[in-house]
C-alpha positions in Angstrom: 0.2 2.0 -5.3 0.0 1.8 -9.1 -0.8 4.1 -11.9 -1.8 4.2 -15.6 -0.9 6.8 -18.1 -3.6 9.0 -19.4 -2.7 8.2 -23.0 -2.9 4.5 -22.4 -6.2 4.7 -20.7 -7.7 7.0 -23.4 -6.5 4.7 -26.1 -7.9 1.5 -24.6 -11.2 2.5 -23.0 -14.2 4.8 -23.8 -14.4 8.2 -22.1 -17.1 7.3 -19.6 -15.4 4.3 -18.0 -12.2 6.3 -17.6 -14.2 9.0 -15.8 -15.5 6.4 -13.4 -12.0 5.5 -12.4 -11.1 9.1 -11.8 -12.5 9.0 -8.3 -9.7 6.6 -7.4 -7.2 9.1 -8.8 -8.8 11.8 -6.7 -8.5 9.7 -3.5 -4.9 8.7 -4.2 -3.8 12.2 -5.0 -5.5 13.5 -1.9 -3.8 10.8 0.2 -0.4 11.7 -1.2 -0.8 15.3 -0.3 -2.0 14.4 3.2 1.1 12.2 3.9 3.4 14.9 2.4 1.9 17.5 4.7 2.2 15.2 7.7 5.9 14.9 7.2 6.3 18.6 6.5 4.7 19.7 9.8 7.4 17.9 11.7 9.6 20.9 10.7 7.3 23.8 9.7 3.6 24.6 9.7 3.1 22.6 12.8 0.7 25.1 14.4 -2.1 24.4 11.9 -1.6 20.7 12.5 -1.8 21.1 16.3 -4.8 23.3 16.0 -6.9 21.0 13.7 -5.6 17.5 14.2 -3.5 17.0 17.3 -5.3 14.9 19.8 -8.1 14.2 17.3 -6.7 12.5 14.2 -3.5 10.7 13.3 -3.0 12.4 9.9 -0.1 10.2 8.8 -2.0 7.0 9.5 -5.1 8.4 7.9 -3.3 9.0 4.6 -1.7 5.6 4.6 -4.9 3.7 5.4 -6.7 5.5 2.6 -3.9 4.4 0.3 -4.3 0.8 1.6 -8.1 0.8 1.1 -7.8 2.1 -2.5 -5.0 -0.4 -3.1 -7.3 -3.3 -2.1 -9.9 -2.2 -4.6 -7.4 -1.7 -7.4 -5.3 -4.8 -7.0 -8.5 -6.9 -7.4 -9.4 -4.9 -10.4 -5.9 -5.3 -11.8 -6.0 -9.1 -11.4 -9.3 -9.3 -13.2 -8.2 -7.1 -16.0 -5.0 -9.0 -16.6 -6.7 -12.4 -16.3 -3.1 -13.8 -16.0 -0.8 -13.9 -13.0 2.1 -13.8 -15.3 1.0 -10.4 -16.7 0.0 -9.2 -13.3 3.4 -9.9 -11.7 5.4 -8.5 -14.6 3.2 -5.4 -14.5 3.7 -5.0 -10.8 7.4 -5.4 -11.0 7.8 -2.8 -13.8 5.3 -0.5 -12.2 6.8 -0.5 -8.6 10.5 -1.0 -8.9 11.8 1.7 -11.3 10.6 4.6 -9.1 11.6 2.7 -6.0 15.1 2.2 -7.3 15.3 5.8 -8.3 14.3 6.9 -4.8 16.7 4.6 -3.1 19.6 5.9 -5.3 18.7 9.5 -4.5 18.5 8.8 -0.8 22.0 7.2 -1.0 23.2 10.4 -2.6 21.6 12.4 0.2 23.4 10.2 2.7 26.7 10.5 0.9 26.3 14.3 1.1 26.1 14.0 4.9 22.5 15.2 5.2 21.5 12.1 7.2 23.3 9.1 8.5 23.1 5.5 7.1 21.4 3.0 9.4 23.8 0.5 11.1 21.9 -2.3 9.5 23.5 -1.4 6.1 26.9 -1.6 7.7 26.4 -4.5 10.1 24.2 -6.7 8.1 24.3 -5.5 4.5 22.8 -8.8 3.1 19.7 -8.4 5.2 19.4 -4.7 4.4 19.8 -5.2 0.7 17.5 -8.3 0.5 14.9 -6.6 2.7 14.7 -3.6 0.4 14.9 -5.7 -2.8 11.9 -7.7 -1.7 10.2 -4.6 -0.3 9.7 -6.6 2.9 12.2 -4.8 5.1 9.6 -3.4 7.5 8.4 -7.0 8.4 12.0 -8.3 8.6 13.2 -5.9 11.3 15.3 -3.8 8.9 14.9 0.0 9.1 13.7 1.5 5.8 16.2 3.4 3.8 13.4 6.0 3.1 10.8 6.3 5.8 7.8 5.8 3.5 9.1 2.5 2.1 7.5 0.7 5.0 4.1 0.6 3.4 5.5 -1.3 0.4 6.1 -4.2 2.7 2.4 -4.6 3.2 1.7 -4.1 -0.5 4.1 -7.0 -1.3 2.5 -9.3 1.3 -0.9 -8.4 -0.1 0.2 -9.1 -3.7 1.4 -12.6 -2.6 -1.7 -13.3 -0.6 -4.2 -12.2 -3.1 -2.4 -14.1 -5.9 -2.5 -17.2 -3.8 -6.2 -16.8 -3.2 -6.8 -16.4 -7.0 -4.9 -19.6 -7.8 -6.6 -21.6 -5.1 -10.0 -20.2 -6.0 -10.5 -18.8 -2.5 -10.9 -15.2 -3.8 -14.6 -16.2 -4.3 -14.8 -16.0 -0.5 -12.9 -12.8 -0.1 -15.6 -11.5 2.3 -14.9 -14.3 4.7 -11.1 -13.6 4.5 -11.7 -9.9 5.4 -14.0 -10.8 8.4 -11.8 -13.6 9.5 -8.6 -11.6 9.6 -10.3 -8.8 11.5 -11.7 -11.3 14.1 -8.3 -13.0 14.3 -6.7 -9.6 15.2 -9.3 -9.1 17.9 -9.1 -12.5 19.5 -5.3 -13.3 19.1 -3.9 -9.8 19.1 -2.4 -9.8 22.6 -0.9 -13.2 22.1 1.0 -12.6 18.8 4.8 -12.3 19.1 6.4 -9.1 18.0 9.5 -10.4 16.3 9.6 -14.2 16.5 11.3 -14.7 13.1 14.1 -12.1 13.4 14.4 -11.0 17.0 17.4 -8.9 18.2 20.0 -11.2 16.6 21.2 -9.7 13.3 22.0 -13.1 12.0 18.4 -14.1 12.4 17.4 -11.1 10.4 19.6 -12.1 7.6 18.3 -15.7 7.7 14.7 -14.4 7.5 15.6 -12.1 4.7 17.2 -14.9 2.7 14.1 -17.1 3.3 11.5 -14.5 2.2 13.7 -13.7 -0.9 13.6 -17.3 -1.9 9.8 -17.4 -1.4 9.3 -14.2 -3.4 11.7 -15.2 -6.2 10.2 -18.7 -6.4 6.7 -17.4 -6.4 7.3 -14.9 -9.2 9.1 -17.6 -11.3 6.2 -19.9 -10.8 3.6 -17.4 -11.8 5.7 -16.3 -14.8 6.1 -20.0 -15.9 2.3 -20.3 -16.2 2.4 -23.9 -15.0 -0.5 -24.8 -12.7 1.5 -27.1 -10.5 4.1 -24.5 -9.8 1.5 -21.9 -9.2 -0.3 -24.0 -6.6 2.9 -24.3 -4.7 3.5 -20.6 -5.0 -0.1 -19.9 -3.9 0.4 -21.9 -0.7 3.5 -20.0 0.1 1.8 -16.7 -0.8 -1.1 -17.3 1.6 1.4 -18.5 4.1 3.1 -15.1 3.9 0.4 -13.9 6.3 2.6 -15.5 9.0 5.2 -12.8 8.4 3.2 -9.9 9.7 1.5 -12.2 12.3 4.7 -13.4 13.8 7.1 -10.5 13.0 4.9 -7.5 12.5 6.6 -5.3 15.1 10.2 -6.3 14.5 11.6 -3.2 13.0 13.3 -0.7 15.4 11.1 2.1 13.9 8.1 -0.3 13.3 4.9 1.3 12.2 3.1 -1.4 14.2 4.6 -0.6 17.6 1.6 -1.9 19.5 2.2 -5.4 18.2 1.9 -7.7 15.2 -1.9 -7.4 15.3 -1.5 -3.9 13.9 0.5 -5.2 11.0 -2.3 -7.7 10.2 -4.9 -4.9 10.5 -3.3 -3.1 7.6 -4.0 -6.1 5.5 -7.6 -6.2 6.8 -8.0 -2.7 5.4 -6.8 -3.8 2.0 -9.1 -6.8 2.0 -12.0 -4.5 2.8 -11.1 -2.7 -0.5 -11.4 -5.9 -2.4 -14.9 -6.4 -0.9 -15.9 -2.9 -2.2 -14.6 -3.9 -5.7 -16.5 -7.2 -5.6 -19.8 -5.4 -4.8 -19.2 -2.6 -7.3 -18.6 -5.1 -10.1 -21.4 -7.6 -9.4 -19.4 -10.3 -7.5 -21.8 -10.0 -4.6 -24.9 -8.0 -3.8 -24.4 -4.6 -2.4 -26.5 -5.5 0.6 -24.2 -8.4 1.5 -21.2 -6.2 0.9 -22.6 -3.5 3.3 -23.1 -6.2 5.9 -19.5 -7.5 5.4 -17.9 -4.1 5.5 -20.0 -3.0 8.5 -18.8 -6.1 10.3 -15.2 -5.6 9.4 -15.4 -1.9 10.5 -17.1 -2.8 13.8 -14.5 -5.5 14.6 -11.6 -3.3 13.6 -12.9 -0.5 15.9 -13.0 -3.1 18.7 -9.5 -4.2 17.8 -8.2 -0.6 18.0 -10.1 0.0 21.2 -8.9 -3.2 23.0 -5.3 -3.5 21.8 -4.0 0.0 21.0 -3.3 1.1 24.6 0.1 0.1 26.0 0.6 -1.2 29.6 2.8 1.7 30.6 0.2 4.3 29.6 -2.0 6.0 32.1 -5.8 5.6 31.8 -6.1 9.1 30.4 -3.3 8.4 27.8 -4.9 5.1 26.9 -8.3 6.7 26.3 -6.8 9.5 24.2 -5.0 7.0 22.0 -8.1 4.9 21.6 -10.1 7.9 20.5 -7.5 9.1 18.0 -7.1 5.6 16.5 -10.8 5.0 16.1 -11.5 8.5 14.8 -8.7 8.1 12.2 -10.2 4.8 11.0 -13.7 6.3 10.8 -12.3 9.3 8.9 -10.7 7.0 6.3 -14.0 5.1 5.8 -15.9 8.4 5.4 -13.4 9.7 2.9 -13.5 6.6 0.8 -17.3 6.4 1.0 -17.5 10.1 -0.1 -15.2 9.4 -3.1 -17.2 6.4 -4.1 -20.5 8.3 -3.8 -19.1 11.0 -6.0 -17.6 8.6 -8.5 -19.8 9.8 -11.4 -18.9 13.4 -10.8 -16.2 15.1 -12.9 -12.9 15.1 -11.1 -10.8 18.3 -11.4 -8.0 17.9 -13.8 -5.4 18.9 -11.3 -6.6 16.3 -8.8 -6.7 13.6 -11.4 -3.1 14.6 -12.3 -2.1 14.3 -8.6 -3.5 10.8 -8.6 -1.4 9.8 -11.6 1.8 11.0 -10.1 0.9 10.1 -6.5 3.3 7.2 -6.3 6.2 9.5 -7.1 4.9 12.1 -4.8 4.7 9.5 -2.0 8.2 8.2 -2.6 10.1 11.5 -3.3 8.6 13.9 -0.9 10.8 12.6 2.0 13.9 13.5 0.1 12.7 17.0 -0.3 11.8 17.1 3.3 15.2 16.0 4.6 16.9 18.8 2.7 14.8 21.6 4.2 16.9 22.0 7.4 19.9 22.3 5.2 18.4 25.0 3.0 16.6 26.8 5.7 18.1 26.0 9.1 15.9 27.2 11.9 12.8 27.6 9.7 10.7 26.1 12.5 11.2 29.5 14.3 10.2 31.6 11.3 6.9 33.6 11.5 3.9 31.9 9.9 4.4 33.7 6.6 8.0 32.5 6.4 7.0 28.9 7.2 4.3 29.1 4.6 6.9 30.2 2.0 9.1 27.2 2.9 6.0 24.9 2.6 5.2 26.3 -0.8 8.8 25.6 -2.0 8.5 22.1 -0.5 5.3 21.4 -2.4 6.6 22.9 -5.6 9.8 20.9 -5.5 7.9 17.7 -4.6 5.5 18.1 -7.5 8.2 18.9 -9.9 10.2 15.9 -8.9 7.1 13.7 -9.1 6.3 15.0 -12.6 9.9 14.3 -13.8 9.9 10.8 -12.2 6.6 9.9 -13.7 7.5 10.9 -17.2 11.1 9.8 -17.2 10.9 6.6 -15.0 7.4 5.4 -14.3 5.9 5.6 -17.7 9.0 4.1 -19.5 9.0 1.3 -16.9 5.3 0.6 -17.6 5.9 0.5 -21.3 8.9 -1.8 -20.9 6.8 -4.1 -18.7 4.2 -4.4 -21.4 6.8 -5.3 -23.9 8.2 -7.9 -21.5 4.8 -9.4 -21.0 4.2 -9.7 -24.7 7.7 -11.3 -25.2 7.0 -13.8 -22.4 3.6 -14.7 -23.6 5.0 -15.4 -27.1 7.7 -17.7 -25.7 6.2 -19.5 -22.7 3.2 -21.8 -22.5 -0.2 -20.3 -22.0 -0.8 -19.1 -18.4 -2.7 -21.9 -16.6 -2.0 -20.6 -13.1 -5.7 -19.9 -12.6 -8.1 -22.7 -13.7 -10.9 -20.2 -14.4 -10.9 -16.5 -15.4 -9.8 -14.2 -12.6 -13.2 -12.9 -12.0 -15.3 -15.3 -9.8 -17.5 -17.5 -12.0 -19.9 -18.3 -9.1 -20.5 -15.4 -6.8 -20.7 -16.3 -3.1 -24.0 -14.4 -2.8 -26.7 -13.4 -5.4 -25.3 -11.1 -8.0 -26.7 -7.5 -8.1 -27.2 -5.4 -11.1 -24.3 -3.0 -11.5 -23.2 -0.3 -13.9 -21.8 -1.2 -17.3 -18.3 -2.4 -16.9 -15.3 -0.7 -18.5 -13.7 -2.6 -21.3 -10.2 -2.0 -19.9 -9.6 -0.9 -16.4 -6.1 0.4 -15.7 -4.4 -0.2 -12.4 -4.1 3.2 -10.7 -3.0 3.0 -7.1 
């Protein structure tokens, strides 16, 4: 999830293109609020959730999948805007890590205050725990996340590595086939994929895997920053190979968000790839008719994946059917929400919703810290009458938004500005970036190009 400052966008692009990107802000802000409420209802305001969503929709998964779909669109947009993997990776690092580090430090303060315990992994295998979080890959290494929402960043990092590799190798021109292929692979091989082949139950194996992926990530970033084509090709091969991490170790974490198996971890990446297909169609890389066929195929296959693989062997037939329906309904709701946002992309987005989108990364990271303090401030609030629970929820929302506003202005934006200065400094001192032979945008579309709307001169990464 990335963001751009309103000032930067206004300075670099005309008003109309900025408005066209506001629909992404709206989707991201909405998704952040959905996830925040999902975690709140585990303590208060659970009755509205039970009344509207229980047994019908997995609200937490809905919010996350919506984030992933938008992220696929925006990361492709970001790569084309930068036209340089050096600038892309420097931008990613200075966009993601400052707020991530702030959240981690604040959670350690909460732990030190005795509000919640520290996971045994940080005591028994501190190297694996630290490296897992430093690479953002802890979820796929079998390391519990310090903050529960950190797990999605593991998939973001894998996606960055994979999509960078596809760009270097020129395979991004066939992104539609990657999306379809990964969905089909999940369907065919889902039941045969190991859950935790790389880490298992042995903590030493977890540490070894953490060291290995750290070396891959550090080497890849160094290669892309160097700008040398030969180094970038090696990094690209390693990046595409990172698909093996979720494929072989996707359900390794004790609190894994892919409990049904590693196929679920791969399906998260399928959703992101679907977002890249939407971007390709929207910006003339393929005809919209072809994109509709691709996206329809991916959706149909993914629904089949959820229907076939979601139920567990220990579940009764009734439980299995209920889980199938919830999972499929959730995916369809995500698609419908994104489609609605895309259809309304020319409409003016309310200022408050656009603002939520800009600070959504901080909302997403910081709301769990506010949530864990609620039982300390209002013990027994889950037994309050509805009006009392509503008041607790209002305080939770206000505190989360205030924290997000502060983090955005004091941490996120300064981090972005520093990243831009670092990019300029590196460009001035290193050879020209030759990681990609041709401009990031595909020179030869895989299908006939369709007429599209005028393109923004400078599209800012926003998810």
